[in-house]
N, CA and C atoms as a LAMMPS dump frame, in Angstrom:
ITEM: TIMESTEP
0
ITEM: NUMBER OF ATOMS
168
ITEM: BOX BOUNDS ff ff ff
-5.0000000000000000e+02 5.0000000000000000e+02
-5.0000000000000000e+02 5.0000000000000000e+02
-5.0000000000000000e+02 5.0000000000000000e+02
ITEM: ATOMS id mol type element x y z
1 1 1 N -37.095 -437.103 44.634
2 1 2 C -37.561 -436.079 43.483
3 1 3 C -37.064 -436.833 42.148
4 2 1 N -37.328 -436.717 41.034
5 2 2 C -37.017 -437.151 40.23
6 2 3 C -36.187 -436.26 39.385
7 3 1 N -35.364 -436.484 38.888
8 3 2 C -34.433 -435.635 38.045
9 3 3 C -34.239 -435.719 36.388
10 4 1 N -34.465 -435.648 35.256
11 4 2 C -33.8 -435.612 34.454
12 4 3 C -32.26 -434.664 33.575
13 5 1 N -32.257 -434.535 34.195
14 5 2 C -30.709 -433.828 34.521
15 5 3 C -29.828 -434.086 35.651
16 6 1 N -27.957 -433.891 35.775
17 6 2 C -27.749 -433.542 36.788
18 6 3 C -25.919 -432.727 36.639
19 7 1 N -25.338 -432.858 37.526
20 7 2 C -24.388 -432.041 36.943
21 7 3 C -22.924 -432.75 36.417
22 8 1 N -22.503 -432.301 35.571
23 8 2 C -21.265 -432.931 35.408
24 8 3 C -20.364 -432.242 36.164
25 9 1 N -19.044 -433.057 36.139
26 9 2 C -17.616 -433.083 36.465
27 9 3 C -17.529 -431.565 37.112
28 10 1 N -17.86 -430.285 36.438
29 10 2 C -17.808 -429.495 36.213
30 10 3 C -18.93 -428.433 36.94
31 11 1 N -19.819 -429.218 37.452
32 11 2 C -20.755 -428.217 37.752
33 11 3 C -21.983 -427.81 36.83
34 12 1 N -21.587 -428.457 35.549
35 12 2 C -22.731 -427.668 34.139
36 12 3 C -23.977 -429.364 34.594
37 13 1 N -24.752 -428.399 34.223
38 13 2 C -26.065 -429.344 33.835
39 13 3 C -25.949 -429.85 32.011
40 14 1 N -26.016 -431.361 32.623
41 14 2 C -26.097 -432.324 31.2
42 14 3 C -27.397 -432.82 30.911
43 15 1 N -27.642 -432.764 29.773
44 15 2 C -28.993 -433.66 29.243
45 15 3 C -29.055 -434.531 28.382
46 16 1 N -29.645 -435.137 28.608
47 16 2 C -29.867 -436.691 27.838
48 16 3 C -29.478 -437.899 29.238
49 17 1 N -29.697 -437.257 30.294
50 17 2 C -28.96 -437.967 31.257
51 17 3 C -30.779 -439.235 31.674
52 18 1 N -29.627 -440.442 31.504
53 18 2 C -31.004 -441.4 32.88
54 18 3 C -31.712 -440.485 33.639
55 19 1 N -33.072 -440.465 33.838
56 19 2 C -33.495 -439.676 35.151
57 19 3 C -32.729 -440.575 36.31
58 20 1 N -32.958 -439.315 37.679
59 20 2 C -33.106 -440.244 38.905
60 20 3 C -33.619 -440.106 39.6
61 21 1 N -34.22 -440.519 40.838
62 21 2 C -34.969 -440.692 41.807
63 21 3 C -34.227 -441.291 43.255
64 22 1 N -34.454 -440.555 44.15
65 22 2 C -33.657 -440.731 45.274
66 22 3 C -34.077 -441.739 45.904
67 23 1 N -33.214 -442.842 46.102
68 23 2 C -33.39 -444.468 47.048
69 23 3 C -34.919 -443.577 48.054
70 24 1 N -34.078 -442.216 49.152
71 24 2 C -34.623 -442.115 50.297
72 24 3 C -36.384 -442.039 49.696
73 25 1 N -36.921 -441.16 48.74
74 25 2 C -38.247 -440.843 48.832
75 25 3 C -38.636 -442.323 47.686
76 26 1 N -37.855 -443.09 46.427
77 26 2 C -39.016 -444.244 46.502
78 26 3 C -39.01 -445.591 47.828
79 27 1 N -38.575 -445.349 48.269
80 27 2 C -38.429 -446.41 49.957
81 27 3 C -39.265 -445.692 50.989
82 28 1 N -39.667 -444.494 50.953
83 28 2 C -41.289 -443.868 51.842
84 28 3 C -40.793 -444.398 53.245
85 29 1 N -39.443 -444.452 53.185
86 29 2 C -39.268 -444.772 54.457
87 29 3 C -39.46 -446.556 55.744
88 30 1 N -39.839 -446.82 54.234
89 30 2 C -39.654 -448.367 55.104
90 30 3 C -38.566 -449.073 54.123
91 31 1 N -38.334 -450.626 54.65
92 31 2 C -36.997 -451.154 54.416
93 31 3 C -37.3 -452.302 52.59
94 32 1 N -38.045 -452.127 52.517
95 32 2 C -38.827 -452.984 51.477
96 32 3 C -39.726 -452.128 50.727
97 33 1 N -40.247 -452.55 49.152
98 33 2 C -40.653 -452.274 48.507
99 33 3 C -41.168 -453.139 47.925
100 34 1 N -42.52 -453.318 46.687
101 34 2 C -42.573 -454.032 45.908
102 34 3 C -43.035 -452.908 44.657
103 35 1 N -42.138 -453.35 43.899
104 35 2 C -42.008 -452.931 42.669
105 35 3 C -43.033 -454.331 41.632
106 36 1 N -43.667 -453.617 40.63
107 36 2 C -44.385 -454.767 39.885
108 36 3 C -44.043 -453.793 38.704
109 37 1 N -43.57 -455.174 37.255
110 37 2 C -43.209 -454.607 36.478
111 37 3 C -43.512 -455.978 35.346
112 38 1 N -44.077 -455.026 34.07
113 38 2 C -44.512 -456.6 32.906
114 38 3 C -45.497 -458.033 33.879
115 39 1 N -45.994 -457.5 35.038
116 39 2 C -47.309 -458.201 35.589
117 39 3 C -46.638 -459.327 36.856
118 40 1 N -44.926 -458.74 36.985
119 40 2 C -43.534 -459.27 38.089
120 40 3 C -44.147 -458.936 39.016
121 41 1 N -43.986 -458.838 40.286
122 41 2 C -44.284 -458.315 41.67
123 41 3 C -41.823 -458.848 41.355
124 42 1 N -41.525 -457.776 42.152
125 42 2 C -40.074 -457.385 42.057
126 42 3 C -39.88 -456.543 43.818
127 43 1 N -39.158 -457.834 44.962
128 43 2 C -38.618 -457.072 45.918
129 43 3 C -37.823 -455.766 46.006
130 44 1 N -37.876 -454.928 46.359
131 44 2 C -36.467 -454.171 46.58
132 44 3 C -36.599 -453.027 47.914
133 45 1 N -35.499 -454.736 48.607
134 45 2 C -35.169 -453.788 50.166
135 45 3 C -33.439 -452.967 50.426
136 46 1 N -33.721 -452.5 51.365
137 46 2 C -32.354 -452.465 52.153
138 46 3 C -32.225 -453.548 53.207
139 47 1 N -30.828 -453.75 52.762
140 47 2 C -30.377 -454.592 53.755
141 47 3 C -29.814 -454.302 55.292
142 48 1 N -29.694 -455.277 56.085
143 48 2 C -28.511 -454.64 56.99
144 48 3 C -27.153 -453.988 56.959
145 49 1 N -26.855 -453.892 56.541
146 49 2 C -25.566 -453.093 55.5
147 49 3 C -25.822 -451.866 55.371
148 50 1 N -27.343 -451.425 54.761
149 50 2 C -27.659 -450.246 53.879
150 50 3 C -27.166 -450.997 52.193
151 51 1 N -27.262 -451.66 51.948
152 51 2 C -27.23 -452.194 50.226
153 51 3 C -28.243 -452.167 50.02
154 52 1 N -28.971 -452.067 48.418
155 52 2 C -30.22 -452.531 48.104
156 52 3 C -30.409 -453.144 47.263
157 53 1 N -31.218 -454.241 47.254
158 53 2 C -30.98 -455.72 46.841
159 53 3 C -32.572 -455.832 45.954
160 54 1 N -31.977 -455.83 44.657
161 54 2 C -33.684 -456.525 44.148
162 54 3 C -33.659 -458.032 44.06
163 55 1 N -34.835 -458.518 44.061
164 55 2 C -35.149 -460.094 44.202
165 55 3 C -36.421 -460.177 42.96
166 56 1 N -36.697 -461.014 42.738
167 56 2 C -37.854 -461.603 41.867
168 56 3 C -38.86 -462.575 42.894
């Protein structure tokens, strides 16, 4: 799910925040995806320690 606003510390919606996407949605139940950016491929993967790593 992509969202352009998120609640601030008091629970109020704040505008002009960076878009957010859930890693679960982005990864689509896999541990690694390829992101193409300006003609280059980047690999985003979930490590065995459940950390995200982006490599070229």
